[in-house]
C-alpha positions as CSV (number, residue, x, y, z in Angstrom):
1,X,67.6,132.6,52.2
2,X,66.1,134.6,49.4
3,X,62.6,135.4,49.5
4,X,59.9,138.0,48.4
5,X,57.5,139.4,51.1
6,X,53.9,139.6,49.7
7,X,51.8,142.6,50.4
8,X,50.2,142.4,53.9
9,X,46.7,141.0,53.5
10,X,43.7,142.5,54.9
11,X,42.6,141.9,58.4
12,X,40.5,138.8,58.6
13,X,38.5,137.5,61.5
14,X,38.2,133.7,61.5
15,X,35.3,132.0,63.2
16,X,36.5,128.5,63.8
17,X,33.7,125.7,64.4
18,X,35.7,123.0,65.7
19,X,33.6,120.3,63.7
20,X,35.9,121.5,60.8
21,X,38.7,119.5,62.8
22,X,37.4,116.3,62.2
23,X,39.3,113.9,64.8
24,X,42.5,116.1,65.2
25,X,41.9,115.8,69.0
26,X,45.3,116.7,69.7
27,X,44.9,120.1,67.9
28,X,48.6,119.8,66.6
29,X,48.1,118.6,63.0
30,X,49.7,120.2,60.1
31,X,46.6,122.1,58.8
32,X,46.3,123.7,62.3
33,X,49.9,124.4,62.6
34,X,50.0,126.4,59.5
35,X,46.5,128.1,60.5
36,X,47.7,129.3,63.8
37,X,51.1,130.4,62.6
38,X,49.5,132.1,59.5
39,X,47.0,134.0,61.5
40,X,49.6,134.9,64.1
41,X,52.4,136.1,61.5
42,X,49.7,138.0,59.2
43,X,47.8,139.9,61.8
44,X,44.6,138.0,61.8
45,X,42.2,136.9,64.7
46,X,40.7,133.4,65.4
47,X,37.4,133.2,67.4
48,X,36.1,129.9,68.6
49,X,32.4,129.7,70.0
50,X,32.6,127.9,73.5
51,X,29.6,125.8,72.3
52,X,32.0,124.1,69.8
53,X,34.6,123.5,72.4
54,X,32.1,121.7,74.5
55,X,30.9,119.8,71.5
56,X,34.6,118.8,70.6
57,X,35.2,117.7,74.1
58,X,31.9,115.8,74.0
59,X,33.2,114.0,70.7
60,X,36.3,112.9,72.7
61,X,34.2,111.6,75.6
62,X,32.5,109.3,73.0
63,X,35.8,107.9,71.9
64,X,36.7,107.2,75.6
65,X,33.4,105.6,75.9
66,X,34.1,103.3,72.7
67,X,37.5,102.6,74.3
68,X,35.8,101.5,77.5
69,X,33.2,99.5,75.5
70,X,36.0,97.4,73.9
71,X,37.7,97.0,77.3
72,X,34.5,96.0,79.2
73,X,34.1,93.2,76.2
74,X,37.6,92.1,76.9
75,X,36.8,91.7,80.7
76,X,33.7,89.7,79.7
77,X,35.3,87.4,77.3
78,X,38.0,86.8,79.8
79,X,35.7,85.6,82.3
80,X,33.7,83.7,79.9
81,X,36.7,81.5,78.8
82,X,37.6,81.0,82.5
83,X,40.0,83.5,83.4
84,X,40.4,84.1,87.0
85,X,42.5,87.4,87.4
86,X,40.3,90.2,89.2
87,X,41.8,92.9,86.9
88,X,42.6,91.6,83.4
89,X,44.2,94.5,81.8
90,X,43.6,98.3,82.2
91,X,40.9,99.7,84.3
92,X,37.9,101.5,82.6
93,X,38.8,105.1,81.7
94,X,36.8,107.7,83.8
95,X,34.7,109.2,81.4
96,X,33.6,112.5,83.1
97,X,37.0,113.1,84.4
98,X,38.6,112.6,80.8
99,X,35.9,115.2,79.4
100,X,36.8,117.8,81.9
101,X,40.5,117.5,81.7
102,X,40.4,117.3,77.9
103,X,38.0,120.6,77.8
104,X,40.5,122.4,80.2
105,X,43.6,121.3,78.5
106,X,42.3,122.2,74.9
107,X,40.8,125.4,76.0
108,X,44.2,126.5,77.7
109,X,46.0,125.3,74.3
110,X,43.7,127.5,72.0
111,X,44.2,130.6,74.2
112,X,48.0,130.1,74.1
113,X,47.7,130.3,70.3
114,X,45.9,133.6,70.5
115,X,42.2,132.2,69.9
116,X,39.5,134.3,71.6
117,X,36.7,131.9,73.0
118,X,33.4,133.4,72.3
119,X,30.8,133.1,75.1
120,X,27.3,131.4,74.4
121,X,25.1,133.7,72.6
122,X,22.4,135.4,74.5
123,X,19.5,134.8,72.2
124,X,15.6,134.6,73.0
125,X,14.8,130.8,72.7
126,X,11.4,131.8,70.9
127,X,13.8,133.0,67.9
128,X,15.4,129.7,67.9
129,X,12.2,127.9,68.2
130,X,10.7,130.0,65.2
131,X,13.6,129.2,62.9
132,X,13.5,125.6,63.6
133,X,9.7,125.1,63.1
134,X,10.0,127.1,59.7
135,X,13.3,125.6,58.9
136,X,15.0,128.6,58.4
137,X,18.8,128.4,58.0
138,X,20.9,127.3,59.7
139,X,18.1,124.6,60.4
140,X,17.5,122.3,57.6
141,X,14.6,120.6,59.5
142,X,13.1,121.1,63.1
143,X,15.2,118.2,64.5
144,X,18.6,119.3,63.5
145,X,20.4,122.6,63.2
146,X,20.6,123.5,66.8
147,X,24.4,123.4,67.3
148,X,24.7,125.4,63.9
149,X,22.3,127.9,65.0
150,X,24.4,128.4,68.4
151,X,27.6,129.0,66.2
152,X,25.6,131.3,63.9
153,X,24.3,133.6,66.6
154,X,27.7,133.6,68.4
155,X,29.0,135.0,65.0
156,X,26.3,137.6,64.7
157,X,26.7,138.8,68.1
158,X,30.5,139.0,67.9
159,X,30.9,140.4,64.4
160,X,27.7,142.8,64.7
161,X,28.8,146.3,63.2
162,X,32.3,145.0,62.1
163,X,34.1,146.3,58.8
164,X,36.6,143.0,58.9
165,X,36.0,140.3,56.7
166,X,34.4,137.4,58.5
167,X,35.7,133.8,57.6
168,X,33.5,131.1,59.1
169,X,35.2,127.8,59.0
170,X,32.7,125.2,59.3
171,X,32.1,121.9,57.7
172,X,28.2,122.2,58.0
173,X,27.3,122.9,54.5
174,X,23.7,122.2,55.2
175,X,23.4,125.0,57.7
176,X,26.0,127.5,56.1
177,X,26.5,126.5,52.5
178,X,30.1,127.2,50.9
179,X,31.8,130.5,49.8
180,X,29.1,133.1,50.4
181,X,26.1,132.9,52.6
182,X,23.8,133.4,49.7
183,X,20.6,132.3,51.2
184,X,18.0,134.7,52.0
185,X,17.6,133.4,55.6
186,X,21.5,133.9,56.7
187,X,21.5,137.2,54.7
188,X,18.5,138.7,56.5
189,X,20.2,137.7,59.9
190,X,23.4,139.4,59.0
191,X,21.7,142.5,57.7
192,X,19.8,142.7,61.1
193,X,23.1,142.7,63.1
194,X,24.7,145.4,60.6
195,X,27.0,142.8,58.9
196,X,27.4,143.3,55.3
197,X,26.7,139.6,53.6
198,X,29.5,140.5,51.0
199,X,32.1,140.7,53.9
200,X,31.3,137.0,55.2
201,X,32.9,134.1,53.6
202,X,32.1,130.5,54.5
203,X,34.8,127.7,54.0
204,X,34.3,124.0,54.9
205,X,37.8,123.2,56.4
206,X,40.9,124.7,58.0
207,X,42.9,123.3,55.1
208,X,40.8,125.5,52.6
209,X,41.1,128.4,54.7
210,X,45.0,128.0,54.8
211,X,45.3,127.6,50.9
212,X,42.8,130.4,50.1
213,X,44.0,133.1,52.6
214,X,47.2,132.2,54.4
215,X,49.6,130.1,52.4
216,X,49.7,132.5,49.4
217,X,50.8,135.1,51.7
218,X,53.7,133.3,53.4
219,X,57.0,134.5,51.6
220,X,58.0,132.1,48.9
221,X,61.6,130.7,48.8
222,X,62.7,131.6,45.6
223,X,65.8,129.6,45.2
224,X,65.0,126.4,46.7
225,X,68.1,124.4,45.3
226,X,70.4,127.1,46.9
227,X,68.4,127.0,50.1
228,X,68.8,123.4,50.5
229,X,72.4,123.5,49.8
230,X,73.4,126.4,51.7
231,X,73.9,125.3,55.3
232,X,71.1,122.9,55.4
233,X,72.2,119.5,56.5
234,X,68.9,117.7,55.8
235,X,69.2,115.2,53.1
236,X,65.6,115.1,51.9
237,X,65.7,112.3,49.7
238,X,67.0,110.1,52.5
239,X,64.9,111.6,55.1
240,X,61.7,110.8,53.0
241,X,62.9,107.3,52.2
242,X,63.7,106.7,56.1
243,X,60.7,108.4,57.5
244,X,57.8,108.3,55.2
245,X,56.3,105.0,56.5
246,X,56.5,106.2,60.1
247,X,54.7,109.5,59.0
248,X,52.0,107.4,57.4
249,X,51.6,105.0,60.4
250,X,51.2,108.0,62.9
251,X,48.6,109.5,60.4
252,X,46.8,106.1,60.0
253,X,47.7,106.1,56.4
254,X,49.7,103.0,56.1
255,X,47.3,101.2,53.9
256,X,46.7,104.2,51.7
257,X,50.5,104.4,50.6
258,X,50.1,100.9,49.5
259,X,47.1,101.7,47.5
260,X,44.8,99.4,49.6
261,X,42.8,101.5,52.0
262,X,39.4,99.8,51.1
263,X,40.3,96.1,51.2
264,X,39.1,93.8,53.9
265,X,42.4,91.9,53.8
266,X,45.3,92.5,56.6
267,X,47.9,94.7,54.9
268,X,51.3,95.1,56.6
269,X,53.5,97.8,54.9
270,X,57.2,96.5,55.4
271,X,59.3,99.2,53.7
272,X,60.0,101.5,50.9
273,X,62.1,99.7,48.4
274,X,62.5,102.6,45.9
275,X,62.1,106.4,46.1
276,X,62.8,108.6,43.0
277,X,61.7,111.7,41.2
278,X,61.5,113.8,44.4
279,X,60.2,117.2,43.5
280,X,59.7,120.4,45.6
281,X,56.5,121.8,44.6
282,X,56.3,124.9,46.8
283,X,58.6,126.3,49.5
284,X,57.3,129.0,51.9
285,X,58.8,130.9,55.0
286,X,56.4,130.3,58.0
287,X,58.1,132.5,60.2
288,X,61.7,133.6,61.1
289,X,62.4,129.9,62.3
290,X,60.6,127.6,60.1
291,X,60.0,126.9,56.5
292,X,57.0,124.8,54.9
293,X,57.8,122.5,52.2
294,X,55.4,120.8,49.6
295,X,56.8,117.9,47.9
296,X,56.1,114.7,45.9
297,X,57.9,111.4,45.1
298,X,57.5,108.3,43.3
299,X,57.8,105.2,45.5
300,X,57.8,101.4,45.3
301,X,56.2,100.3,48.5
302,X,56.6,96.6,49.9
303,X,53.7,95.3,51.7
304,X,52.5,91.8,53.0
305,X,48.8,91.1,52.3
306,X,47.0,88.2,54.2
307,X,43.4,87.2,53.2
308,X,40.9,84.8,53.4
309,X,38.9,83.1,50.7
310,X,36.0,85.1,51.4
311,X,38.1,88.3,51.0
312,X,39.5,86.9,47.7
313,X,35.7,86.4,46.0
314,X,34.2,89.5,47.7
315,X,36.8,92.2,48.0
316,X,36.7,94.9,45.4
317,X,40.6,95.6,45.7
318,X,42.1,92.3,45.8
319,X,41.2,91.3,42.1
320,X,42.8,94.6,40.9
321,X,46.4,93.7,42.6
322,X,46.6,89.8,42.9
323,X,48.2,87.8,40.3
324,X,46.6,84.9,38.3
325,X,49.1,82.6,40.0
326,X,48.2,83.7,43.6
327,X,46.2,81.4,45.8
328,X,42.6,82.1,46.7
329,X,43.6,82.5,50.3
330,X,46.8,83.0,52.1
331,X,49.5,85.5,52.1
332,X,51.4,87.2,49.3
333,X,54.1,89.9,49.2
334,X,53.6,93.0,47.0
335,X,55.2,95.8,45.6
336,X,53.1,98.8,44.8
337,X,54.0,101.9,42.8
338,X,52.5,104.9,44.5
339,X,53.1,108.7,44.1
340,X,53.1,110.3,47.6
341,X,52.6,114.1,48.0
342,X,53.6,115.4,51.3
343,X,54.2,118.5,53.4
344,X,56.7,119.3,56.2
345,X,57.9,122.0,58.4
346,X,61.6,122.4,58.6
347,X,63.5,124.1,61.4
348,X,65.9,126.5,59.8
349,X,68.6,126.5,62.4
350,X,68.6,122.9,63.3
351,X,67.8,121.4,59.8
352,X,65.4,119.2,61.7
353,X,61.8,118.2,60.6
354,X,59.5,119.2,63.2
355,X,56.2,118.2,61.5
356,X,55.4,116.2,58.6
357,X,52.0,114.8,56.9
358,X,51.0,112.9,53.9
359,X,48.6,115.0,51.8
360,X,47.9,112.7,49.0
361,X,48.7,109.2,47.5
362,X,48.0,108.4,43.8
363,X,48.7,105.1,42.0
364,X,47.2,102.8,39.4
365,X,43.5,103.1,39.9
366,X,43.3,104.9,43.2
367,X,43.8,108.2,44.7
368,X,43.5,109.3,48.3
369,X,43.4,112.9,49.5
370,X,44.1,114.3,52.9
371,X,45.0,117.8,52.5
372,X,45.2,120.2,49.5
373,X,48.6,120.3,47.7
374,X,50.3,122.2,45.0
375,X,50.9,119.3,42.9
376,X,47.8,118.3,41.0
377,X,47.8,115.5,38.7
378,X,45.2,113.2,40.3
379,X,42.7,112.3,37.8
380,X,41.5,108.7,38.4
381,X,40.2,107.4,42.0
382,X,39.3,104.2,43.5
383,X,38.7,105.9,46.9
384,X,39.1,109.1,48.7
385,X,39.9,109.5,52.5
């Protein structure tokens, strides 16, 4: 496989605020796979404040609580309609046990990926109180900003005196801004801890960090056609046609590939009738074993749409896709043209796809973006997700 090795980048310290992960509770999504691989292969460091691991585990516990709420409602409804079983369905999930198990499991996983967990910062409560009262960043007002403050002081304590570039990855624009910590409140803290403000970068997602610092430094595969033909048994065209809907469903994006994410109607995607104009946008060597492919293709998606009269008259999407002859309520079969941009990781030795995600979908009047992608022709939008 012919490739060109870029110059080794400068050493970076990534401070990862886990709120930037959204709801990737598995910590196994495409963005994190690229992030962990890139930092390891390129000699960077990842630091995660323990306070954000606690918060991430708490978000998981809230999800468990939501599931239990639904289960409790099922039990109540079952009894209300006269059900006599003593245990209809699954038992409630043990919240505290789930929280502790998740916290321990994901902490172990992060360490296995070379992550250094930063202990809670030791800081005078009066300093935090003064920041809150005077609304100094990362506080925007006295009632919010405490968790951002803990992340900030963890960064200050850990990076004090460092000469490395520090990249804070946090979705909190209110607390930290974007690109550079330009606010005087943040700059004065950095100078107090002997950190050059110009050496600190603030990004709002792992995906942004990947495309700014890591992906450009993966070796590009120069002759992609030769690479795919030379010993690779993967038929990419057939793989995408056979698997793209499974990828969409696992990602929770089945409605997006049909261009109907916002409708209140019931949408069941049934198949990919056509897939053509498959184009490889970028191929990079992740490590000695794997390559990262970015591609997009035009598709004709088949879907069944069930809707009520209320959907018909109040829904913003249905008028754009229903034909004049379609009934005001019922079920219709549709074929939707969508361009799907996706990324996948291919094992070089086995020619097996080990990970795949849909990055963006564009069609007539809609555009959904999940992750950044080298293919950029998106200029109209009905929604973004």
